[in-house]
C-alpha positions in Angstrom: -37.3 1.9 14.4 -39.3 1.6 11.5 -42.6 0.8 11.3 -42.6 -2.2 9.5 -39.3 -4.1 10.9 -36.5 -5.4 8.3 -35.2 -8.1 9.9 -31.4 -6.8 9.3 -30.2 -9.6 11.8 -31.8 -12.4 10.0 -30.1 -11.2 6.5 -26.6 -11.3 8.1 -27.0 -14.4 9.6 -28.2 -15.8 5.9 -25.4 -14.3 4.5 -22.9 -16.1 7.3 -24.5 -18.9 6.5 -23.8 -18.6 2.1 -19.8 -17.6 3.6 -19.7 -21.1 5.0 -21.2 -23.0 2.4 -18.6 -21.2 -0.1 -16.0 -22.0 2.0 -17.3 -26.0 2.9 -16.7 -26.2 -0.9 -13.7 -24.6 -1.0 -12.1 -26.9 1.3 -13.9 -30.3 0.4 -11.5 -29.7 -2.7 -9.1 -30.4 -0.5 -10.7 -32.6 2.3 -14.2 -34.4 1.5 -14.1 -34.5 5.7 -14.0 -30.4 6.5 -16.6 -29.2 8.1 -19.0 -31.6 8.3 -22.3 -29.2 9.8 -21.4 -26.9 7.2 -24.2 -28.9 5.2 -26.5 -28.2 7.0 -26.7 -24.0 6.3 -29.1 -25.3 3.2 -31.4 -26.4 6.6 -30.8 -23.2 8.0 -31.7 -21.5 4.7 -35.2 -23.2 5.2 -35.9 -22.2 8.1 -35.1 -18.5 7.5 -37.4 -18.8 4.5 -40.4 -20.1 6.5 -39.7 -17.4 8.7 -39.2 -14.2 6.3 -41.9 -15.9 3.9 -44.2 -15.6 7.0 -43.5 -12.6 7.3 -43.7 -10.7 4.0 -47.3 -13.3 2.5 -49.0 -15.0 5.2 -51.5 -12.0 6.1 -51.2 -11.1 1.9 -52.2 -14.8 0.6 -55.1 -14.8 3.5 -56.3 -12.0 1.5 -56.6 -10.9 -1.6 -53.0 -12.5 -3.0 -53.8 -15.3 -5.5 -51.6 -18.2 -5.0 -50.1 -17.8 -9.0 -49.7 -14.2 -8.1 -47.3 -15.3 -5.4 -46.0 -17.7 -7.3 -44.7 -15.3 -10.0 -43.4 -12.6 -7.7 -41.4 -15.9 -6.2 -39.8 -16.9 -9.8 -39.0 -12.9 -10.2 -37.4 -12.8 -6.9 -35.3 -16.4 -7.6 -35.3 -17.2 -10.9 -32.9 -14.8 -12.8 -29.3 -15.9 -10.9 -31.0 -19.5 -11.1 -30.6 -19.0 -14.7 -27.5 -17.5 -14.7 -25.8 -19.9 -12.4 -27.3 -23.1 -14.7 -26.5 -21.5 -17.8 -22.5 -21.2 -16.4 -22.7 -24.8 -16.5 -24.2 -25.9 -19.3 -21.5 -23.2 -20.7 -18.9 -25.0 -19.3 -19.9 -28.6 -20.2 -19.6 -26.8 -23.6 -16.3 -26.5 -23.5 -15.7 -29.5 -22.0 -17.2 -31.1 -25.6 -15.3 -29.0 -27.6 -12.3 -29.3 -26.3 -12.6 -33.6 -24.7 -15.4 -34.8 -26.4 -17.2 -35.1 -23.1 -20.2 -34.6 -22.1 -22.1 -35.5 -25.7 -23.8 -32.2 -27.1 -27.1 -34.1 -27.3 -26.7 -34.9 -23.1 -26.1 -31.6 -22.4 -29.0 -30.1 -24.2 -31.3 -32.6 -22.1 -29.9 -32.4 -18.9 -29.5 -28.3 -19.7 -33.7 -28.0 -20.2 -34.1 -30.0 -17.2 -31.9 -27.9 -15.3 -33.2 -24.7 -16.6 -36.1 -25.6 -15.0 -34.9 -26.8 -11.5 -35.3 -30.1 -12.1 -33.0 -33.5 -11.5 -31.4 -35.0 -14.4 -30.5 -38.8 -14.5 -28.6 -38.2 -17.7 -25.0 -39.0 -16.5 -25.3 -41.8 -14.4 -21.4 -41.4 -14.3 -21.6 -38.6 -12.2 -23.9 -38.8 -8.7 -25.1 -35.4 -8.4 -29.0 -34.6 -9.5 -28.1 -31.6 -10.9 -24.8 -31.7 -13.1 -24.6 -28.4 -14.1 -25.0 -26.0 -11.1 -24.5 -28.3 -7.3 -26.6 -26.0 -5.3 -29.7 -25.7 -7.2 -31.4 -28.9 -5.7 -31.9 -26.8 -3.1 -33.6 -24.3 -5.0 -35.9 -27.2 -6.6 -37.1 -27.6 -3.0 -37.3 -24.1 -1.7 -39.6 -23.7 -4.8 -41.5 -26.6 -3.8 -42.1 -25.9 -0.2 -43.4 -22.3 -1.6 -45.6 -23.6 -3.5 -47.0 -26.0 -0.9 -47.1 -22.8 1.3 -49.2 -20.7 -0.6 -51.8 -23.3 -1.3 -52.3 -24.4 2.6 -51.6 -20.7 4.0 -55.4 -19.8 4.1 -56.0 -23.3 6.3 -52.9 -22.9 8.4 -54.2 -22.4 11.9 -52.7 -23.4 14.5 -54.0 -26.6 14.4 -53.1 -27.8 11.1 -49.4 -26.3 11.2 -49.1 -28.4 14.1 -50.2 -31.6 12.0 -47.5 -30.4 9.2 -44.7 -30.0 11.9 -45.7 -33.2 13.6 -45.7 -35.6 10.3 -42.9 -33.7 8.4 -40.6 -34.2 11.8 -41.3 -37.6 11.7 -40.0 -37.8 7.6 -36.9 -36.4 8.9 -36.6 -38.6 11.8 -37.2 -40.9 9.6 -34.3 -39.4 7.2 -31.4 -38.9 9.6 -32.3 -42.9 11.0 -31.8 -44.0 7.6 -28.6 -42.1 6.5 -27.3 -41.7 10.2 -27.6 -38.1 9.9 -30.0 -35.4 7.6 -28.7 -35.6 3.8 -30.2 -36.0 0.6 -32.1 -34.3 -1.9 -28.7 -33.0 -4.0 -27.8 -36.4 -5.2 -29.3 -38.9 -7.7 -29.8 -41.8 -5.0 -30.8 -39.5 -2.7 -32.6 -36.9 -4.2 -36.1 -37.7 -2.6 -35.0 -37.3 0.8 -35.3 -33.8 -0.3 -38.8 -33.3 0.8 -37.9 -34.3 4.5 -35.4 -31.8 4.7 -37.2 -28.8 3.1 -40.8 -29.4 4.9 -40.2 -29.6 8.3 -37.5 -26.5 8.6 -39.9 -24.3 6.4 -42.9 -24.5 8.6 -40.6 -25.0 11.7 -39.8 -21.3 10.3 -43.6 -20.3 10.0 -43.9 -21.2 13.4 -41.2 -18.9 14.4 -42.7 -16.2 13.1 -45.6 -16.7 14.8 -44.3 -16.9 18.0 -42.1 -13.7 17.1 -41.1 -11.9 20.7 -40.6 -8.1 20.5 -37.7 -6.9 18.7 -35.6 -4.4 20.9 -32.0 -2.9 19.8 -29.2 -4.7 21.0 -26.0 -4.8 18.8 -24.0 -6.8 21.3 -26.5 -10.2 20.9 -26.6 -9.3 16.8 -23.1 -9.5 16.8 -22.9 -12.4 19.0 -25.9 -14.5 17.3 -24.0 -14.1 13.3 -20.7 -15.4 15.4 -22.4 -18.1 17.0 -24.3 -18.9 14.0 -20.9 -19.4 12.2 -19.4 -21.6 15.0 -22.0 -23.7 14.9 -22.1 -24.7 11.0 -18.3 -24.6 10.8 -18.1 -27.3 14.1 -19.1 -29.9 15.1 -21.1 -31.3 18.2 -20.6 -34.5 19.3 -23.6 -37.1 19.3 -22.7 -38.3 15.8 -25.6 -38.2 12.3 -28.6 -37.7 14.7 -27.0 -34.8 15.8 -28.4 -33.3 13.1 -32.0 -33.6 14.4 -30.9 -31.2 17.5 -29.3 -28.5 15.1 -32.3 -28.6 12.7 -34.9 -29.1 15.0 -33.4 -26.9 18.1 -30.2 -25.6 17.6 -31.0 -23.3 14.4 -34.6 -22.6 15.0 -33.6 -21.2 18.4 -30.8 -18.2 16.8 -33.6 -17.7 14.1 -35.8 -16.7 16.8 -33.7 -14.3 19.0 -32.4 -13.7 15.6 -35.4 -12.0 15.0 -35.7 -10.3 18.5 -33.0 -8.0 18.0 -31.6 -5.0 15.5 -28.4 -3.1 15.7 -27.4 -0.1 15.4 -27.3 1.5 11.6 -24.0 1.4 10.6 -24.2 -2.6 11.5 -27.2 -3.1 9.6 -25.8 -1.7 7.0 -23.1 -4.3 6.6 -26.0 -7.4 7.7 -28.2 -5.8 4.6 -25.4 -5.9 2.2 -24.4 -9.6 3.5 -28.2 -10.0 2.9 -28.3 -9.1 -0.8 -24.5 -11.1 -1.7 -25.6 -14.2 0.3 -28.3 -15.2 -2.7 -25.6 -14.7 -5.7 -22.7 -16.1 -3.2 -24.8 -19.3 -2.7 -26.3 -19.9 -6.2 -23.5 -18.6 -8.3 -20.5 -20.5 -6.4 -20.4 -24.0 -8.2 -19.8 -22.6 -11.9 -16.9 -20.9 -10.2 -15.6 -23.5 -8.5 -15.2 -25.8 -11.1 -13.2 -23.9 -13.1 -11.0 -23.0 -9.7 -10.6 -26.6 -9.9 -9.6 -27.5 -12.8 -6.8 -24.6 -12.3 -6.0 -26.5 -8.9 -5.9 -30.1 -11.0 -3.7 -28.4 -13.9 -1.4 -26.1 -12.2 -0.4 -29.2 -9.7 0.6 -26.5 -6.8 2.7 -26.7 -4.0 0.5 -27.0 -0.8 1.3 -23.4 0.3 0.0 -22.2 -3.3 -3.1 -24.1 -3.0 -4.2 -22.4 0.4 -3.9 -19.0 -1.8 -5.8 -20.4 -4.8 -8.5 -21.2 -2.4 -8.5 -17.3 -0.9 -8.3 -16.3 -5.1 -11.5 -18.7 -5.5 -13.4 -16.9 -2.4 -12.8 -13.2 -3.7 -13.6 -14.4 -7.3 -17.2 -15.7 -5.9 -18.1 -12.9 -4.1 -16.3 -10.0 -6.7 -18.5 -12.4 -9.7 -21.7 -12.6 -7.3 -21.4 -8.6 -6.3 -21.3 -7.6 -10.1 -24.0 -10.6 -11.7 -26.4 -9.2 -8.7 -25.6 -5.3 -9.4 -26.2 -5.8 -13.1 -28.0 -8.4 -13.9 -30.0 -9.9 -10.8 -31.4 -6.3 -10.0 -31.8 -5.0 -13.4 -33.6 -8.1 -14.4 -36.0 -8.3 -11.7 -37.0 -4.6 -11.8 -37.4 -5.2 -15.2 -39.8 -8.1 -15.1 -41.5 -6.4 -12.1 -42.2 -3.4 -14.2 -44.1 -5.8 -16.7 -46.2 -7.3 -14.5 -47.3 -3.7 -12.8 -48.3 -3.3 -16.1 -50.2 -5.7 -16.8 -52.0 -6.0 -13.5 -52.9 -2.1 -14.6 -53.8 -3.3 -17.8 -56.3 -6.3 -16.6 -57.7 -3.3 -13.6 -58.9 -1.0 -16.9 -60.2 -4.3 -18.6 -62.4 -4.8 -15.9 -66.2 -4.3 -16.4 -67.5 -1.5 -14.2 -68.8 -2.7 -10.7 -66.6 -5.7 -11.0 -65.5 -6.6 -7.2 
């Protein structure tokens, strides 16, 4: 086992959640009520994010890593694919403007700038979404937000401060669930503010899970069972109404993350899990514009129901294939170049410092 453990099972779980979201959105083209628990995959992502960010950066943020440096590193990690996904959405809107005369180009420009900054847009009141060019982008805004919040308070995040943060944020999450009959919000113009309660509590719960992490041991059987358990949990619905969302986010999904951080699988399985993990982010952030094109085909082709199923499979395959190529030929090279530039700038600053500077 490696000295610095890589949580491959958690990588695999992130991949499972991303593919569940993809299936959820494809099926929503046919049935808006399909897989009602799948939307909570985003809340699961926040729990995972808190665990992994604490694992990767807590000791550095409480040491010599500046908040600015942390934010630059996170931006390099997340922004290239976000930029690509939003740009695809802007391109589709521009094509629509040319072919159909709607939406207006100046509206596309304003909403496009907001989208590229990961900010909500209220330019198109006729559409409910706050992120018209990439529906998944809302969760990235709140990921950036909660990362920034964590970076600023990491040095002061004692057990007491973390407990207070969790209690207050859970109260906000509970209010969200009571008001909306379930944990929801963040993605539409009229519920965007609810994204704050959806992100803060699960993220800091993930930080707590990292601090309470158990020892790690090999158990391929348990690893596979946890992956299957997550898929079943997100693709089915436990009885209990909207308030069951609170149980999902505060109990069931954290338990899966905690146990997922306690096991690792044999090498061949681990390789598959790592692939799932690498594909999870591109599959998640690039699926919206791809599925928009698939929906247009579905509306215009007037397919028979049996052919609709095959089109849905083709959409899933297209998203996965495009995500792979975007990862290998765009995201990884861009991030490598940006990281190299940052290293050179850091080296230049170090050389420029006066001798004896601490």
